[in-house]
ChimeraX commands (.cxc) that place a marker at each C-alpha (Angstrom):
marker #1 position 215.91,53.88,16.49 radius 0.5
marker #1 position 214.14,50.91,17.26 radius 0.5
marker #1 position 212.42,48.89,14.86 radius 0.5
marker #1 position 208.68,47.74,14.88 radius 0.5
marker #1 position 207.15,44.84,13.02 radius 0.5
marker #1 position 203.70,43.50,12.69 radius 0.5
marker #1 position 202.66,39.84,13.15 radius 0.5
marker #1 position 199.42,38.92,10.77 radius 0.5
marker #1 position 198.32,35.35,12.04 radius 0.5
marker #1 position 195.42,34.20,11.98 radius 0.5
marker #1 position 195.96,31.23,14.58 radius 0.5
marker #1 position 196.27,32.52,18.07 radius 0.5
marker #1 position 198.53,30.25,19.43 radius 0.5
marker #1 position 200.79,30.43,16.18 radius 0.5
marker #1 position 200.84,34.18,16.41 radius 0.5
marker #1 position 201.74,34.26,20.24 radius 0.5
marker #1 position 204.24,32.16,19.65 radius 0.5
marker #1 position 206.54,33.73,17.03 radius 0.5
marker #1 position 205.90,37.10,19.14 radius 0.5
marker #1 position 207.52,35.16,22.28 radius 0.5
marker #1 position 210.28,33.95,20.14 radius 0.5
marker #1 position 210.63,37.62,18.74 radius 0.5
marker #1 position 211.11,38.76,22.07 radius 0.5
marker #1 position 213.76,36.33,22.83 radius 0.5
marker #1 position 215.73,36.41,19.57 radius 0.5
marker #1 position 215.74,40.23,18.89 radius 0.5
marker #1 position 214.84,41.71,22.36 radius 0.5
marker #1 position 215.98,45.48,20.24 radius 0.5
marker #1 position 212.62,44.80,18.21 radius 0.5
marker #1 position 209.52,46.45,19.35 radius 0.5
marker #1 position 206.21,44.02,17.90 radius 0.5
marker #1 position 203.42,47.48,17.19 radius 0.5
marker #1 position 200.96,45.12,16.62 radius 0.5
marker #1 position 199.22,42.14,15.10 radius 0.5
marker #1 position 196.22,41.61,13.23 radius 0.5
marker #1 position 194.23,37.79,12.56 radius 0.5
marker #1 position 192.86,39.14,8.85 radius 0.5
marker #1 position 193.79,40.65,5.88 radius 0.5
marker #1 position 191.46,43.30,5.98 radius 0.5
marker #1 position 193.23,44.02,9.32 radius 0.5
marker #1 position 196.13,43.58,8.46 radius 0.5
marker #1 position 196.00,46.04,5.75 radius 0.5
marker #1 position 194.71,48.80,8.36 radius 0.5
marker #1 position 197.22,48.34,10.41 radius 0.5
marker #1 position 199.80,48.50,7.91 radius 0.5
marker #1 position 198.13,51.59,6.97 radius 0.5
marker #1 position 198.53,52.95,10.75 radius 0.5
marker #1 position 201.29,51.57,12.09 radius 0.5
marker #1 position 204.15,51.64,9.66 radius 0.5
marker #1 position 205.92,48.97,10.46 radius 0.5
marker #1 position 209.32,48.57,9.17 radius 0.5
marker #1 position 209.31,44.32,9.25 radius 0.5
marker #1 position 205.56,42.02,8.67 radius 0.5
marker #1 position 205.64,38.91,9.71 radius 0.5
marker #1 position 202.65,38.06,7.32 radius 0.5
marker #1 position 200.67,34.59,7.20 radius 0.5
marker #1 position 199.49,33.73,3.64 radius 0.5
marker #1 position 196.33,31.63,3.99 radius 0.5
marker #1 position 193.71,34.06,6.09 radius 0.5
marker #1 position 190.05,34.94,5.85 radius 0.5
marker #1 position 189.31,38.42,4.12 radius 0.5
marker #1 position 192.34,38.65,2.15 radius 0.5
marker #1 position 195.29,36.26,2.14 radius 0.5
marker #1 position 198.42,37.32,2.07 radius 0.5
marker #1 position 199.41,37.63,-1.49 radius 0.5
marker #1 position 196.57,40.11,-1.87 radius 0.5
marker #1 position 198.01,42.30,1.70 radius 0.5
marker #1 position 201.61,42.33,0.19 radius 0.5
marker #1 position 200.26,44.68,-2.68 radius 0.5
marker #1 position 199.78,47.39,-0.27 radius 0.5
marker #1 position 202.69,47.23,1.59 radius 0.5
marker #1 position 204.84,50.20,1.18 radius 0.5
marker #1 position 208.09,49.03,-1.06 radius 0.5
marker #1 position 210.48,50.04,2.07 radius 0.5
marker #1 position 208.78,47.34,4.26 radius 0.5
marker #1 position 210.49,44.24,4.82 radius 0.5
marker #1 position 208.48,41.52,4.11 radius 0.5
marker #1 position 208.73,37.29,5.88 radius 0.5
marker #1 position 206.04,35.25,4.86 radius 0.5
marker #1 position 204.90,32.47,7.10 radius 0.5
marker #1 position 202.63,29.37,6.19 radius 0.5
marker #1 position 202.69,25.95,5.98 radius 0.5
marker #1 position 202.73,26.01,2.62 radius 0.5
marker #1 position 205.75,26.18,0.77 radius 0.5
marker #1 position 204.27,26.75,-3.04 radius 0.5
marker #1 position 205.42,30.70,-2.72 radius 0.5
marker #1 position 208.44,30.75,-1.93 radius 0.5
marker #1 position 210.43,31.18,-5.10 radius 0.5
marker #1 position 207.95,33.87,-6.39 radius 0.5
marker #1 position 207.64,35.57,-3.21 radius 0.5
marker #1 position 211.52,35.93,-2.65 radius 0.5
marker #1 position 211.54,37.10,-6.49 radius 0.5
marker #1 position 209.18,39.87,-6.09 radius 0.5
marker #1 position 211.07,41.21,-3.22 radius 0.5
marker #1 position 210.26,39.09,0.24 radius 0.5
marker #1 position 212.84,39.21,2.80 radius 0.5
marker #1 position 212.13,35.59,3.97 radius 0.5
marker #1 position 209.91,32.54,4.08 radius 0.5
marker #1 position 209.30,30.85,7.06 radius 0.5
marker #1 position 207.25,27.36,6.78 radius 0.5
marker #1 position 205.23,26.57,9.80 radius 0.5
marker #1 position 206.21,25.05,12.17 radius 0.5
marker #1 position 208.73,27.65,13.26 radius 0.5
marker #1 position 212.33,26.46,14.34 radius 0.5
marker #1 position 214.57,28.57,16.52 radius 0.5
marker #1 position 217.97,27.98,14.10 radius 0.5
marker #1 position 215.17,28.84,11.20 radius 0.5
marker #1 position 213.79,32.28,12.91 radius 0.5
marker #1 position 217.84,33.42,14.23 radius 0.5
marker #1 position 218.46,32.88,9.95 radius 0.5
marker #1 position 214.79,35.10,9.30 radius 0.5
marker #1 position 216.87,37.74,11.87 radius 0.5
marker #1 position 220.08,38.08,10.50 radius 0.5
marker #1 position 218.77,38.88,7.11 radius 0.5
marker #1 position 216.56,41.57,8.09 radius 0.5
marker #1 position 219.62,43.06,10.05 radius 0.5
marker #1 position 221.54,42.50,6.85 radius 0.5
marker #1 position 218.96,44.17,4.48 radius 0.5
marker #1 position 218.18,46.72,6.49 radius 0.5
marker #1 position 221.64,47.79,6.47 radius 0.5
marker #1 position 222.17,47.06,2.81 radius 0.5
marker #1 position 218.81,49.16,1.64 radius 0.5
marker #1 position 217.69,46.47,-0.55 radius 0.5
marker #1 position 216.29,47.12,-3.74 radius 0.5
marker #1 position 211.92,47.56,-3.80 radius 0.5
marker #1 position 209.58,44.88,-3.65 radius 0.5
marker #1 position 207.55,44.41,-6.67 radius 0.5
marker #1 position 204.69,42.57,-5.09 radius 0.5
marker #1 position 203.12,42.06,-9.17 radius 0.5
marker #1 position 205.55,39.00,-9.82 radius 0.5
marker #1 position 203.60,36.84,-7.13 radius 0.5
marker #1 position 200.83,37.03,-9.49 radius 0.5
marker #1 position 202.57,35.70,-12.74 radius 0.5
marker #1 position 202.55,32.77,-12.03 radius 0.5
marker #1 position 199.24,31.92,-14.39 radius 0.5
marker #1 position 197.15,32.52,-11.51 radius 0.5
marker #1 position 193.26,33.83,-12.04 radius 0.5
marker #1 position 193.09,37.63,-11.90 radius 0.5
marker #1 position 193.10,39.00,-8.63 radius 0.5
marker #1 position 190.07,41.86,-7.97 radius 0.5
marker #1 position 188.95,43.94,-5.56 radius 0.5
marker #1 position 187.97,42.54,-2.16 radius 0.5
marker #1 position 187.04,45.69,-0.04 radius 0.5
marker #1 position 188.36,49.46,-0.65 radius 0.5
marker #1 position 188.32,52.16,1.97 radius 0.5
marker #1 position 185.71,54.58,2.06 radius 0.5
marker #1 position 185.00,58.10,3.24 radius 0.5
marker #1 position 181.76,58.66,5.47 radius 0.5
marker #1 position 181.79,62.22,7.00 radius 0.5
marker #1 position 184.78,62.52,9.06 radius 0.5
marker #1 position 184.98,58.77,8.96 radius 0.5
marker #1 position 187.16,56.40,6.59 radius 0.5
marker #1 position 185.98,53.12,6.95 radius 0.5
marker #1 position 186.54,49.82,4.90 radius 0.5
marker #1 position 183.78,48.03,2.61 radius 0.5
marker #1 position 184.08,44.79,1.54 radius 0.5
marker #1 position 183.49,45.14,-2.13 radius 0.5
marker #1 position 180.79,42.03,-2.20 radius 0.5
marker #1 position 178.30,44.48,0.79 radius 0.5
marker #1 position 178.35,47.39,-2.39 radius 0.5
marker #1 position 174.80,47.23,-3.85 radius 0.5
marker #1 position 176.31,49.57,-6.63 radius 0.5
marker #1 position 178.53,52.73,-7.14 radius 0.5
marker #1 position 177.59,56.05,-9.24 radius 0.5
marker #1 position 180.42,58.64,-9.88 radius 0.5
marker #1 position 179.73,62.09,-8.64 radius 0.5
marker #1 position 182.23,64.69,-9.87 radius 0.5
marker #1 position 185.27,63.83,-8.33 radius 0.5
marker #1 position 184.19,61.35,-6.47 radius 0.5
marker #1 position 182.72,57.64,-6.47 radius 0.5
marker #1 position 179.43,57.30,-4.41 radius 0.5
marker #1 position 179.62,53.75,-2.94 radius 0.5
marker #1 position 175.85,52.74,-1.59 radius 0.5
marker #1 position 175.51,49.96,0.80 radius 0.5
marker #1 position 173.12,48.65,3.12 radius 0.5
marker #1 position 174.83,50.36,6.17 radius 0.5
marker #1 position 174.65,53.43,4.20 radius 0.5
marker #1 position 176.90,55.55,1.40 radius 0.5
marker #1 position 180.57,56.74,1.51 radius 0.5
marker #1 position 182.67,57.93,-1.05 radius 0.5
marker #1 position 186.15,57.37,-2.95 radius 0.5
marker #1 position 188.45,58.99,-4.87 radius 0.5
marker #1 position 188.12,56.81,-7.84 radius 0.5
marker #1 position 186.86,57.12,-11.56 radius 0.5
marker #1 position 184.27,54.50,-12.08 radius 0.5
marker #1 position 185.85,53.54,-15.49 radius 0.5
marker #1 position 189.17,52.27,-12.79 radius 0.5
marker #1 position 186.80,51.33,-10.58 radius 0.5
marker #1 position 185.57,48.71,-13.12 radius 0.5
marker #1 position 188.49,47.32,-14.22 radius 0.5
marker #1 position 189.29,46.07,-9.87 radius 0.5
marker #1 position 185.68,45.04,-9.94 radius 0.5
marker #1 position 184.81,41.04,-10.56 radius 0.5
marker #1 position 182.50,41.23,-14.06 radius 0.5
marker #1 position 180.97,38.02,-12.72 radius 0.5
marker #1 position 179.35,39.78,-10.01 radius 0.5
marker #1 position 179.25,43.62,-11.23 radius 0.5
marker #1 position 178.10,45.07,-14.27 radius 0.5
marker #1 position 178.02,49.09,-15.88 radius 0.5
marker #1 position 174.57,50.06,-16.81 radius 0.5
marker #1 position 175.13,53.48,-17.01 radius 0.5
marker #1 position 177.97,55.71,-17.86 radius 0.5
marker #1 position 177.79,56.87,-14.58 radius 0.5
marker #1 position 176.92,53.64,-12.59 radius 0.5
marker #1 position 178.09,49.89,-11.68 radius 0.5
marker #1 position 175.28,47.69,-10.06 radius 0.5
marker #1 position 176.03,44.58,-8.05 radius 0.5
marker #1 position 174.65,41.71,-9.67 radius 0.5
marker #1 position 173.60,39.87,-6.92 radius 0.5
marker #1 position 171.59,42.45,-5.37 radius 0.5
marker #1 position 169.49,43.04,-8.86 radius 0.5
marker #1 position 165.86,41.81,-8.33 radius 0.5
marker #1 position 164.04,42.34,-12.01 radius 0.5
marker #1 position 164.70,44.31,-14.98 radius 0.5
marker #1 position 162.08,46.61,-15.81 radius 0.5
marker #1 position 160.60,49.31,-18.57 radius 0.5
marker #1 position 160.75,52.88,-17.53 radius 0.5
marker #1 position 157.50,53.39,-19.51 radius 0.5
marker #1 position 154.61,51.12,-20.75 radius 0.5
marker #1 position 155.67,48.20,-23.71 radius 0.5
marker #1 position 155.49,49.30,-27.21 radius 0.5
marker #1 position 156.48,53.35,-26.14 radius 0.5
marker #1 position 160.02,52.99,-26.53 radius 0.5
marker #1 position 160.99,52.92,-23.11 radius 0.5
marker #1 position 164.54,52.26,-21.78 radius 0.5
marker #1 position 165.24,49.74,-19.08 radius 0.5
marker #1 position 165.49,50.37,-15.42 radius 0.5
marker #1 position 166.88,48.04,-12.56 radius 0.5
marker #1 position 165.29,47.00,-9.71 radius 0.5
marker #1 position 167.30,46.65,-6.78 radius 0.5
marker #1 position 166.05,43.38,-3.68 radius 0.5
marker #1 position 164.56,45.06,-1.03 radius 0.5
marker #1 position 165.11,48.83,-2.11 radius 0.5
marker #1 position 163.45,51.60,-3.00 radius 0.5
marker #1 position 165.24,53.39,-5.87 radius 0.5
marker #1 position 165.63,53.02,-10.12 radius 0.5
marker #1 position 168.44,53.02,-11.69 radius 0.5
marker #1 position 168.49,53.71,-15.39 radius 0.5
marker #1 position 170.08,51.23,-18.15 radius 0.5
marker #1 position 171.53,53.29,-21.09 radius 0.5
marker #1 position 170.90,52.39,-24.42 radius 0.5
marker #1 position 174.74,51.72,-24.55 radius 0.5
marker #1 position 174.75,48.69,-22.18 radius 0.5
marker #1 position 170.90,47.53,-22.62 radius 0.5
marker #1 position 171.73,44.28,-24.68 radius 0.5
marker #1 position 173.61,42.89,-21.32 radius 0.5
marker #1 position 170.15,42.82,-19.85 radius 0.5
marker #1 position 167.87,41.27,-22.91 radius 0.5
marker #1 position 167.68,37.97,-21.70 radius 0.5
marker #1 position 166.87,38.91,-18.13 radius 0.5
marker link #1:1,2 radius 0.2
marker link #1:2,3 radius 0.2
marker link #1:3,4 radius 0.2
marker link #1:4,5 radius 0.2
marker link #1:5,6 radius 0.2
marker link #1:6,7 radius 0.2
marker link #1:7,8 radius 0.2
marker link #1:8,9 radius 0.2
marker link #1:9,10 radius 0.2
marker link #1:10,11 radius 0.2
marker link #1:11,12 radius 0.2
marker link #1:12,13 radius 0.2
marker link #1:13,14 radius 0.2
marker link #1:14,15 radius 0.2
marker link #1:15,16 radius 0.2
marker link #1:16,17 radius 0.2
marker link #1:17,18 radius 0.2
marker link #1:18,19 radius 0.2
marker link #1:19,20 radius 0.2
marker link #1:20,21 radius 0.2
marker link #1:21,22 radius 0.2
marker link #1:22,23 radius 0.2
marker link #1:23,24 radius 0.2
marker link #1:24,25 radius 0.2
marker link #1:25,26 radius 0.2
marker link #1:26,27 radius 0.2
marker link #1:27,28 radius 0.2
marker link #1:28,29 radius 0.2
marker link #1:29,30 radius 0.2
marker link #1:30,31 radius 0.2
marker link #1:31,32 radius 0.2
marker link #1:32,33 radius 0.2
marker link #1:33,34 radius 0.2
marker link #1:34,35 radius 0.2
marker link #1:35,36 radius 0.2
marker link #1:36,37 radius 0.2
marker link #1:37,38 radius 0.2
marker link #1:38,39 radius 0.2
marker link #1:39,40 radius 0.2
marker link #1:40,41 radius 0.2
marker link #1:41,42 radius 0.2
marker link #1:42,43 radius 0.2
marker link #1:43,44 radius 0.2
marker link #1:44,45 radius 0.2
marker link #1:45,46 radius 0.2
marker link #1:46,47 radius 0.2
marker link #1:47,48 radius 0.2
marker link #1:48,49 radius 0.2
marker link #1:49,50 radius 0.2
marker link #1:50,51 radius 0.2
marker link #1:51,52 radius 0.2
marker link #1:52,53 radius 0.2
marker link #1:53,54 radius 0.2
marker link #1:54,55 radius 0.2
marker link #1:55,56 radius 0.2
marker link #1:56,57 radius 0.2
marker link #1:57,58 radius 0.2
marker link #1:58,59 radius 0.2
marker link #1:59,60 radius 0.2
marker link #1:60,61 radius 0.2
marker link #1:61,62 radius 0.2
marker link #1:62,63 radius 0.2
marker link #1:63,64 radius 0.2
marker link #1:64,65 radius 0.2
marker link #1:65,66 radius 0.2
marker link #1:66,67 radius 0.2
marker link #1:67,68 radius 0.2
marker link #1:68,69 radius 0.2
marker link #1:69,70 radius 0.2
marker link #1:70,71 radius 0.2
marker link #1:71,72 radius 0.2
marker link #1:72,73 radius 0.2
marker link #1:73,74 radius 0.2
marker link #1:74,75 radius 0.2
marker link #1:75,76 radius 0.2
marker link #1:76,77 radius 0.2
marker link #1:77,78 radius 0.2
marker link #1:78,79 radius 0.2
marker link #1:79,80 radius 0.2
marker link #1:80,81 radius 0.2
marker link #1:81,82 radius 0.2
marker link #1:82,83 radius 0.2
marker link #1:83,84 radius 0.2
marker link #1:84,85 radius 0.2
marker link #1:85,86 radius 0.2
marker link #1:86,87 radius 0.2
marker link #1:87,88 radius 0.2
marker link #1:88,89 radius 0.2
marker link #1:89,90 radius 0.2
marker link #1:90,91 radius 0.2
marker link #1:91,92 radius 0.2
marker link #1:92,93 radius 0.2
marker link #1:93,94 radius 0.2
marker link #1:94,95 radius 0.2
marker link #1:95,96 radius 0.2
marker link #1:96,97 radius 0.2
marker link #1:97,98 radius 0.2
marker link #1:98,99 radius 0.2
marker link #1:99,100 radius 0.2
marker link #1:100,101 radius 0.2
marker link #1:101,102 radius 0.2
marker link #1:102,103 radius 0.2
marker link #1:103,104 radius 0.2
marker link #1:104,105 radius 0.2
marker link #1:105,106 radius 0.2
marker link #1:106,107 radius 0.2
marker link #1:107,108 radius 0.2
marker link #1:108,109 radius 0.2
marker link #1:109,110 radius 0.2
marker link #1:110,111 radius 0.2
marker link #1:111,112 radius 0.2
marker link #1:112,113 radius 0.2
marker link #1:113,114 radius 0.2
marker link #1:114,115 radius 0.2
marker link #1:115,116 radius 0.2
marker link #1:116,117 radius 0.2
marker link #1:117,118 radius 0.2
marker link #1:118,119 radius 0.2
marker link #1:119,120 radius 0.2
marker link #1:120,121 radius 0.2
marker link #1:121,122 radius 0.2
marker link #1:122,123 radius 0.2
marker link #1:123,124 radius 0.2
marker link #1:124,125 radius 0.2
marker link #1:125,126 radius 0.2
marker link #1:126,127 radius 0.2
marker link #1:127,128 radius 0.2
marker link #1:128,129 radius 0.2
marker link #1:129,130 radius 0.2
marker link #1:130,131 radius 0.2
marker link #1:131,132 radius 0.2
marker link #1:132,133 radius 0.2
marker link #1:133,134 radius 0.2
marker link #1:134,135 radius 0.2
marker link #1:135,136 radius 0.2
marker link #1:136,137 radius 0.2
marker link #1:137,138 radius 0.2
marker link #1:138,139 radius 0.2
marker link #1:139,140 radius 0.2
marker link #1:140,141 radius 0.2
marker link #1:141,142 radius 0.2
marker link #1:142,143 radius 0.2
marker link #1:143,144 radius 0.2
marker link #1:144,145 radius 0.2
marker link #1:145,146 radius 0.2
marker link #1:146,147 radius 0.2
marker link #1:147,148 radius 0.2
marker link #1:148,149 radius 0.2
marker link #1:149,150 radius 0.2
marker link #1:150,151 radius 0.2
marker link #1:151,152 radius 0.2
marker link #1:152,153 radius 0.2
marker link #1:153,154 radius 0.2
marker link #1:154,155 radius 0.2
marker link #1:155,156 radius 0.2
marker link #1:156,157 radius 0.2
marker link #1:157,158 radius 0.2
marker link #1:158,159 radius 0.2
marker link #1:159,160 radius 0.2
marker link #1:160,161 radius 0.2
marker link #1:161,162 radius 0.2
marker link #1:162,163 radius 0.2
marker link #1:163,164 radius 0.2
marker link #1:164,165 radius 0.2
marker link #1:165,166 radius 0.2
marker link #1:166,167 radius 0.2
marker link #1:167,168 radius 0.2
marker link #1:168,169 radius 0.2
marker link #1:169,170 radius 0.2
marker link #1:170,171 radius 0.2
marker link #1:171,172 radius 0.2
marker link #1:172,173 radius 0.2
marker link #1:173,174 radius 0.2
marker link #1:174,175 radius 0.2
marker link #1:175,176 radius 0.2
marker link #1:176,177 radius 0.2
marker link #1:177,178 radius 0.2
marker link #1:178,179 radius 0.2
marker link #1:179,180 radius 0.2
marker link #1:180,181 radius 0.2
marker link #1:181,182 radius 0.2
marker link #1:182,183 radius 0.2
marker link #1:183,184 radius 0.2
marker link #1:184,185 radius 0.2
marker link #1:185,186 radius 0.2
marker link #1:186,187 radius 0.2
marker link #1:187,188 radius 0.2
marker link #1:188,189 radius 0.2
marker link #1:189,190 radius 0.2
marker link #1:190,191 radius 0.2
marker link #1:191,192 radius 0.2
marker link #1:192,193 radius 0.2
marker link #1:193,194 radius 0.2
marker link #1:194,195 radius 0.2
marker link #1:195,196 radius 0.2
marker link #1:196,197 radius 0.2
marker link #1:197,198 radius 0.2
marker link #1:198,199 radius 0.2
marker link #1:199,200 radius 0.2
marker link #1:200,201 radius 0.2
marker link #1:201,202 radius 0.2
marker link #1:202,203 radius 0.2
marker link #1:203,204 radius 0.2
marker link #1:204,205 radius 0.2
marker link #1:205,206 radius 0.2
marker link #1:206,207 radius 0.2
marker link #1:207,208 radius 0.2
marker link #1:208,209 radius 0.2
marker link #1:209,210 radius 0.2
marker link #1:210,211 radius 0.2
marker link #1:211,212 radius 0.2
marker link #1:212,213 radius 0.2
marker link #1:213,214 radius 0.2
marker link #1:214,215 radius 0.2
marker link #1:215,216 radius 0.2
marker link #1:216,217 radius 0.2
marker link #1:217,218 radius 0.2
marker link #1:218,219 radius 0.2
marker link #1:219,220 radius 0.2
marker link #1:220,221 radius 0.2
marker link #1:221,222 radius 0.2
marker link #1:222,223 radius 0.2
marker link #1:223,224 radius 0.2
marker link #1:224,225 radius 0.2
marker link #1:225,226 radius 0.2
marker link #1:226,227 radius 0.2
marker link #1:227,228 radius 0.2
marker link #1:228,229 radius 0.2
marker link #1:229,230 radius 0.2
marker link #1:230,231 radius 0.2
marker link #1:231,232 radius 0.2
marker link #1:232,233 radius 0.2
marker link #1:233,234 radius 0.2
marker link #1:234,235 radius 0.2
marker link #1:235,236 radius 0.2
marker link #1:236,237 radius 0.2
marker link #1:237,238 radius 0.2
marker link #1:238,239 radius 0.2
marker link #1:239,240 radius 0.2
marker link #1:240,241 radius 0.2
marker link #1:241,242 radius 0.2
marker link #1:242,243 radius 0.2
marker link #1:243,244 radius 0.2
marker link #1:244,245 radius 0.2
marker link #1:245,246 radius 0.2
marker link #1:246,247 radius 0.2
marker link #1:247,248 radius 0.2
marker link #1:248,249 radius 0.2
marker link #1:249,250 radius 0.2
view
């Protein structure tokens, strides 16, 4: 069966150049698609299931290192970038190769030989978490795949106003509407930037940038709880007693 590849590169000329060179140097490789940003790359990987991904590192949306976390273990990855900073970590984590721009024919041929050899030898699975062990800052969720009716869409986490738990699902609320994800609120909170999101209730997490003000749910002096009022929204989100301390100063 003819192997397939996905090219992820945000510069159109470089993307076309790599596709052209692969077409000449490896006629048996089929370019299944291309993407010009990290979010599109993850969607393409999920839909196309390529055997190889040529992956840029510096891209809009998600960078290459973040995209790598969503690549199946069976898929070979070749990082293509102008920066060599992550070369050692990439190889250590299981990358098939690491190409530094500008590309040369001789170096690309070497990569092709390595890809063919690894495909035949069934190399050990990649462990992309190692790419984030170089004293780098925590990597938080930047997007999520959420279901809205029969449609699955990518939602930028920065656009989420708040999350609420709903039986087996977590409800994702944005200005564009609601959607659902199969991820418990507790697990979700661990993956969100604590500088941007805060839990206000056992069943609710709010985007602090969407908060307009905090009010008491009853007139002062009657022991009322706190409520979060969002910018331009009518709903009022209750703050449970366990989480009121973080809002006392607001």
